[in-house]
Z-matrix of the N, CA and C atoms (Angstrom, degrees):
N
C 1 1.406
C 2 1.566 1 110.74
N 3 1.268 2 112.62 1 -39.04
C 4 1.475 3 111.00 2 177.03
C 5 1.517 4 116.20 3 -65.73
N 6 1.408 5 110.60 4 -33.00
C 7 1.546 6 115.57 5 175.41
C 8 1.471 7 111.02 6 -65.32
N 9 1.367 8 119.98 7 -37.29
C 10 1.480 9 126.70 8 -178.60
C 11 1.551 10 102.81 9 -63.68
N 12 1.311 11 121.65 10 -52.06
C 13 1.369 12 125.55 11 -173.25
C 14 1.599 13 109.82 12 -62.89
N 15 1.286 14 115.85 13 -43.63
C 16 1.470 15 117.58 14 174.44
C 17 1.478 16 112.71 15 -59.61
N 18 1.347 17 118.92 16 -43.44
C 19 1.357 18 123.70 17 176.28
C 20 1.437 19 114.90 18 -55.89
N 21 1.312 20 116.44 19 -52.81
C 22 1.534 21 122.17 20 -175.85
C 23 1.599 22 106.05 21 -63.62
N 24 1.331 23 117.93 22 -35.91
C 25 1.479 24 117.86 23 177.43
C 26 1.499 25 112.86 24 -67.64
N 27 1.268 26 112.74 25 -36.53
C 28 1.529 27 116.96 26 -178.35
C 29 1.542 28 107.63 27 -70.69
N 30 1.337 29 114.68 28 -40.69
C 31 1.460 30 115.80 29 178.17
C 32 1.575 31 113.32 30 -64.83
N 33 1.252 32 117.08 31 -41.93
C 34 1.469 33 121.99 32 177.79
C 35 1.530 34 108.33 33 -61.48
N 36 1.184 35 119.76 34 -45.45
C 37 1.524 36 123.15 35 -179.91
C 38 1.534 37 104.55 36 -63.50
N 39 1.124 38 122.97 37 -43.70
C 40 1.518 39 123.71 38 -175.61
C 41 1.452 40 110.75 39 -68.62
N 42 1.391 41 121.24 40 -37.85
C 43 1.404 42 123.72 41 176.88
C 44 1.540 43 112.42 42 -72.95
N 45 1.342 44 118.53 43 -30.98
C 46 1.411 45 123.06 44 175.96
C 47 1.528 46 108.52 45 -67.89
N 48 1.315 47 117.17 46 -46.08
C 49 1.489 48 120.57 47 176.32
C 50 1.525 49 112.65 48 -57.74
N 51 1.350 50 113.03 49 -46.09
C 52 1.485 51 117.68 50 -179.24
C 53 1.508 52 114.41 51 -61.21
N 54 1.306 53 112.53 52 -41.37
C 55 1.493 54 119.13 53 174.14
C 56 1.535 55 111.15 54 -56.30
N 57 1.339 56 115.49 55 -46.99
C 58 1.471 57 118.86 56 -176.70
C 59 1.487 58 109.75 57 -63.94
N 60 1.293 59 117.14 58 -38.02
C 61 1.471 60 117.94 59 -179.80
C 62 1.448 61 109.55 60 -68.94
N 63 1.301 62 121.69 61 -40.56
C 64 1.457 63 119.25 62 -179.28
C 65 1.490 64 113.81 63 -69.44
N 66 1.380 65 117.26 64 -31.75
C 67 1.493 66 119.10 65 175.10
C 68 1.497 67 111.39 66 -68.52
N 69 1.350 68 116.89 67 -34.19
C 70 1.431 69 119.37 68 -178.67
C 71 1.590 70 112.12 69 -73.13
N 72 1.405 71 116.26 70 -30.97
C 73 1.404 72 118.67 71 -178.77
C 74 1.520 73 113.03 72 -90.61
N 75 1.316 74 116.38 73 -4.28
C 76 1.476 75 117.82 74 179.35
C 77 1.543 76 108.99 75 -68.92
N 78 1.275 77 116.57 76 141.24
C 79 1.469 78 124.23 77 -178.52
C 80 1.645 79 107.33 78 -63.41
N 81 1.271 80 110.02 79 144.11
C 82 1.478 81 113.32 80 -176.06
C 83 1.538 82 108.15 81 -94.46
N 84 1.237 83 116.24 82 121.55
C 85 1.448 84 120.45 83 -174.32
C 86 1.590 85 104.35 84 -91.71
N 87 1.260 86 114.46 85 117.73
C 88 1.489 87 118.45 86 176.83
C 89 1.517 88 111.43 87 -81.52
N 90 1.347 89 112.59 88 125.01
C 91 1.405 90 121.39 89 177.97
C 92 1.509 91 111.15 90 -76.44
N 93 1.333 92 119.84 91 140.14
C 94 1.424 93 121.19 92 -175.67
C 95 1.599 94 104.92 93 -74.81
N 96 1.362 95 113.25 94 136.65
C 97 1.506 96 117.48 95 179.24
C 98 1.487 97 108.03 96 -60.36
N 99 1.342 98 117.30 97 140.05
C 100 1.502 99 125.92 98 176.68
C 101 1.507 100 105.92 99 -59.43
N 102 1.318 101 114.34 100 139.71
C 103 1.433 102 118.28 101 172.65
C 104 1.612 103 113.75 102 -60.84
N 105 1.210 104 114.00 103 147.41
C 106 1.498 105 122.60 104 -178.00
C 107 1.512 106 109.44 105 -59.78
N 108 1.329 107 118.60 106 -45.22
C 109 1.406 108 127.27 107 -179.01
C 110 1.560 109 107.40 108 -57.17
N 111 1.227 110 111.99 109 -53.00
C 112 1.552 111 117.86 110 178.34
C 113 1.497 112 111.72 111 -53.23
N 114 1.353 113 113.70 112 -45.35
C 115 1.483 114 115.07 113 -178.10
C 116 1.572 115 110.96 114 -62.14
N 117 1.268 116 116.10 115 -47.19
C 118 1.474 117 120.75 116 -174.68
C 119 1.598 118 107.07 117 -69.00
N 120 1.313 119 117.79 118 -40.02
C 121 1.403 120 121.01 119 176.78
C 122 1.593 121 112.43 120 -56.96
N 123 1.365 122 108.65 121 -51.37
C 124 1.545 123 113.41 122 -176.27
C 125 1.521 124 109.02 123 -64.24
N 126 1.279 125 125.55 124 -36.71
C 127 1.383 126 126.14 125 -179.95
C 128 1.504 127 116.88 126 -85.82
N 129 1.340 128 122.55 127 -36.24
C 130 1.358 129 129.46 128 -174.68
C 131 1.536 130 108.25 129 -76.04
N 132 1.284 131 116.43 130 -43.55
C 133 1.514 132 119.04 131 -171.05
C 134 1.499 133 112.01 132 -58.89
N 135 1.382 134 119.09 133 -50.62
C 136 1.553 135 115.94 134 175.61
C 137 1.519 136 113.37 135 -60.09
N 138 1.276 137 118.02 136 -29.14
C 139 1.520 138 121.11 137 -178.16
C 140 1.599 139 103.09 138 -69.44
N 141 1.242 140 116.88 139 -52.97
C 142 1.347 141 124.09 140 178.15
C 143 1.528 142 114.82 141 -50.20
N 144 1.331 143 113.77 142 -49.44
C 145 1.399 144 120.04 143 177.21
C 146 1.544 145 115.99 144 -59.85
N 147 1.339 146 111.09 145 -36.15
C 148 1.420 147 118.13 146 178.02
C 149 1.474 148 113.98 147 -68.45
N 150 1.369 149 114.60 148 -46.06
C 151 1.495 150 123.01 149 -179.76
C 152 1.547 151 109.60 150 -61.96
N 153 1.362 152 117.34 151 -45.06
C 154 1.457 153 118.25 152 -173.73
C 155 1.517 154 115.99 153 -84.34
N 156 1.280 155 115.18 154 -30.41
C 157 1.541 156 119.91 155 -176.45
C 158 1.494 157 112.17 156 -103.41
N 159 1.346 158 118.96 157 -64.42
C 160 1.393 159 124.42 158 -166.11
C 161 1.547 160 112.24 159 -75.68
N 162 1.276 161 121.56 160 -40.56
C 163 1.412 162 125.33 161 -173.78
C 164 1.551 163 111.03 162 -63.67
N 165 1.463 164 119.79 163 -49.96
C 166 1.346 165 116.40 164 179.51
C 167 1.508 166 117.04 165 -55.89
N 168 1.280 167 112.01 166 -39.73
C 169 1.484 168 122.12 167 -179.27
C 170 1.558 169 108.48 168 -60.22
N 171 1.243 170 115.18 169 -45.14
C 172 1.459 171 119.72 170 -179.84
C 173 1.595 172 115.87 171 -70.06
N 174 1.342 173 114.80 172 -32.12
C 175 1.368 174 117.79 173 -175.65
C 176 1.557 175 118.59 174 -79.93
N 177 1.348 176 112.01 175 -42.76
C 178 1.458 177 120.74 176 -177.38
C 179 1.499 178 107.47 177 42.50
N 180 1.316 179 121.19 178 68.39
C 181 1.402 180 133.03 179 -167.20
C 182 1.608 181 109.25 180 -55.29
N 183 1.319 182 114.41 181 -52.02
C 184 1.504 183 119.06 182 179.50
C 185 1.532 184 113.57 183 -59.69
N 186 1.253 185 113.72 184 -44.85
C 187 1.472 186 120.21 185 179.17
C 188 1.521 187 111.27 186 -61.05
N 189 1.422 188 114.57 187 -47.39
C 190 1.447 189 118.88 188 175.04
C 191 1.637 190 114.99 189 -55.45
N 192 1.297 191 106.74 190 -47.43
C 193 1.513 192 115.15 191 -178.41
C 194 1.513 193 109.71 192 -60.87
N 195 1.275 194 122.02 193 -44.57
C 196 1.428 195 125.40 194 -177.24
C 197 1.589 196 107.10 195 -66.53
N 198 1.287 197 119.54 196 -36.85
C 199 1.512 198 123.11 197 -177.73
C 200 1.466 199 106.20 198 -73.27
N 201 1.372 200 123.52 199 -42.45
C 202 1.429 201 122.02 200 172.96
C 203 1.552 202 116.13 201 -57.68
N 204 1.320 203 112.00 202 -45.25
C 205 1.490 204 115.84 203 177.71
C 206 1.495 205 113.74 204 -58.41
N 207 1.400 206 115.00 205 -46.40
C 208 1.404 207 119.93 206 179.40
C 209 1.632 208 112.10 207 -62.60
N 210 1.298 209 113.52 208 -37.60
C 211 1.471 210 121.21 209 179.67
C 212 1.578 211 107.34 210 -64.87
N 213 1.299 212 115.11 211 -46.47
C 214 1.470 213 118.21 212 -179.43
C 215 1.587 214 112.45 213 -66.56
N 216 1.269 215 112.22 214 -41.99
C 217 1.557 216 111.26 215 175.41
C 218 1.498 217 112.99 216 -61.97
N 219 1.352 218 116.12 217 -38.70
C 220 1.448 219 119.10 218 -177.12
C 221 1.527 220 107.70 219 -68.16
N 222 1.327 221 118.01 220 -39.76
C 223 1.493 222 123.86 221 -178.80
C 224 1.488 223 109.81 222 -66.35
N 225 1.328 224 115.05 223 -41.16
C 226 1.480 225 122.32 224 178.18
C 227 1.514 226 114.83 225 -63.04
N 228 1.349 227 114.40 226 -37.78
C 229 1.438 228 119.26 227 178.95
C 230 1.460 229 108.40 228 -70.38
N 231 1.334 230 119.61 229 -37.51
C 232 1.469 231 124.44 230 -175.12
C 233 1.589 232 112.50 231 -75.83
N 234 1.357 233 114.08 232 -33.92
C 235 1.413 234 115.66 233 -172.95
C 236 1.528 235 114.04 234 -98.57
N 237 1.313 236 117.80 235 -10.09
C 238 1.518 237 124.01 236 176.31
C 239 1.568 238 112.81 237 -54.24
N 240 1.432 239 110.55 238 -55.77
C 241 1.513 240 112.54 239 -178.95
C 242 1.493 241 112.91 240 -65.16
N 243 1.436 242 115.56 241 -34.41
C 244 1.464 243 114.53 242 179.99
C 245 1.569 244 109.76 243 -69.63
N 246 1.229 245 117.83 244 -27.30
C 247 1.511 246 121.82 245 179.04
C 248 1.522 247 111.56 246 -70.89
N 249 1.386 248 114.01 247 -38.72
C 250 1.368 249 121.16 248 -178.99
C 251 1.537 250 109.30 249 -71.75
N 252 1.336 251 120.59 250 -42.26
C 253 1.469 252 126.39 251 173.25
C 254 1.448 253 110.09 252 -58.07
N 255 1.349 254 118.76 253 -46.39
C 256 1.449 255 120.80 254 -177.52
C 257 1.507 256 105.39 255 -66.27
N 258 1.220 257 126.94 256 -43.84
C 259 1.441 258 127.54 257 177.96
C 260 1.479 259 113.11 258 -53.88
N 261 1.370 260 113.54 259 -46.53
C 262 1.510 261 116.30 260 -178.87
C 263 1.434 262 112.20 261 -67.17
N 264 1.467 263 117.33 262 -37.37
C 265 1.482 264 121.71 263 178.37
C 266 1.525 265 112.05 264 -63.45
N 267 1.350 266 116.36 265 -44.12
C 268 1.394 267 121.32 266 178.80
C 269 1.554 268 113.61 267 -64.01
N 270 1.261 269 113.75 268 -37.42
C 271 1.511 270 118.27 269 177.81
C 272 1.535 271 107.80 270 -68.36
N 273 1.315 272 118.42 271 -45.93
C 274 1.448 273 117.33 272 178.09
C 275 1.467 274 115.40 273 -66.03
N 276 1.245 275 117.59 274 -28.43
C 277 1.466 276 122.56 275 179.20
C 278 1.525 277 107.03 276 -73.25
N 279 1.376 278 119.53 277 -44.52
C 280 1.394 279 124.61 278 178.19
C 281 1.543 280 110.88 279 -60.18
N 282 1.337 281 114.64 280 -41.96
C 283 1.466 282 121.53 281 178.59
C 284 1.563 283 110.04 282 -62.30
N 285 1.341 284 116.57 283 -40.68
C 286 1.407 285 119.79 284 -179.71
C 287 1.483 286 111.05 285 -65.26
N 288 1.353 287 113.79 286 -41.96
C 289 1.535 288 118.94 287 -179.83
C 290 1.507 289 112.60 288 -59.71
N 291 1.431 290 113.95 289 -39.90
C 292 1.474 291 121.42 290 178.33
C 293 1.442 292 111.80 291 -66.02
N 294 1.302 293 119.02 292 -39.24
C 295 1.398 294 123.76 293 179.62
C 296 1.584 295 113.51 294 -72.55
N 297 1.320 296 115.22 295 -27.24
C 298 1.350 297 121.21 296 177.52
C 299 1.570 298 110.16 297 -79.83
N 300 1.290 299 119.89 298 -35.38
C 301 1.452 300 118.69 299 176.85
C 302 1.436 301 111.49 300 -74.71
N 303 1.438 302 119.52 301 -33.81
C 304 1.413 303 117.37 302 169.98
C 305 1.396 304 118.22 303 -64.29
N 306 1.373 305 120.62 304 -31.04
C 307 1.402 306 124.39 305 179.11
C 308 1.624 307 108.01 306 -67.16
N 309 1.348 308 112.32 307 -43.86
C 310 1.445 309 114.47 308 178.33
C 311 1.545 310 113.62 309 -66.09
N 312 1.308 311 120.78 310 -34.38
C 313 1.398 312 123.84 311 174.99
C 314 1.498 313 115.16 312 -63.83
N 315 1.327 314 117.04 313 -37.50
C 316 1.450 315 123.21 314 -176.79
C 317 1.521 316 109.97 315 -76.50
N 318 1.363 317 111.84 316 -31.46
C 319 1.503 318 111.81 317 179.34
C 320 1.454 319 121.62 318 -76.07
């Protein structure tokens, strides 16, 4: 049984080596380079379809513009009072610091 297994293993190795030699010795067939027109058509056509059909549907430019304007108006209304409050706080803090430094200079 061991002899049979060893024989089969040796036979498989020999066949594998022979197949590798045959593949290596086979003449290399050079494929013709694809035509330039075919290359551009294959790559440009899907891009063109995307730009003309899919992209406008996804963007909805007018809808996006109106949503952006509404968001900016809402944000402006919410942030304007905060900005005014911050400005008054900074001015009062700056005034406080000026008075503090004047008090130290006089003392």
